[in-house]
C-alpha positions in Angstrom: 0.0 0.0 0.0 1.5 3.3 -1.0 1.8 6.3 1.4 -0.5 8.5 -0.8 -3.2 5.9 -0.8 -3.0 5.5 3.0 -3.3 9.2 3.5 -6.3 9.4 1.2 -8.0 6.6 3.2 -7.3 8.4 6.5 -8.7 11.6 5.3 -11.8 9.8 4.0 -12.2 8.1 7.3 -12.0 11.3 9.3 -14.4 13.0 7.0 -16.9 10.2 7.4 -16.6 10.3 11.1 -17.1 14.0 11.1 -20.3 13.7 9.0 -21.6 11.0 11.3 -21.0 13.1 14.4 -22.6 16.2 12.8 -25.6 14.1 11.8 -26.1 12.6 15.3 -25.6 16.1 16.9 -28.3 17.6 14.6 -30.6 14.7 15.4 -30.2 15.1 19.1 -30.8 18.8 18.8 -34.1 18.3 16.9 -35.1 15.7 19.5 -34.4 18.2 22.4 -36.3 21.0 20.6 -39.4 18.8 20.1 -39.2 17.7 23.7 -39.1 21.3 25.0 -42.0 22.2 22.8 -44.1 19.3 24.1 -43.4 20.2 27.7 -44.4 23.8 27.0 -47.7 22.6 25.5 -48.4 20.3 28.4 -47.7 23.2 30.8 -50.1 25.5 29.1 -52.9 22.9 29.0 -52.3 22.1 32.7 -52.6 25.8 33.5 -55.9 26.1 31.5 -57.4 23.0 33.3 -56.4 24.4 36.7 -58.1 27.8 35.9 -61.3 25.9 34.9 -61.3 23.9 38.1 -61.2 27.1 40.3 
């Protein structure tokens, strides 16, 4: 295996790893945003129900 080939393979591997990490990070970010949105919605509905019960 030539040195140039090895370097190319290493660069490709690091790039792929970087893409995977970025993708996973964006996925976790979207999951967190949806979770916070859901908690906000549940809080508002709970407040409404408590007002009605009074």
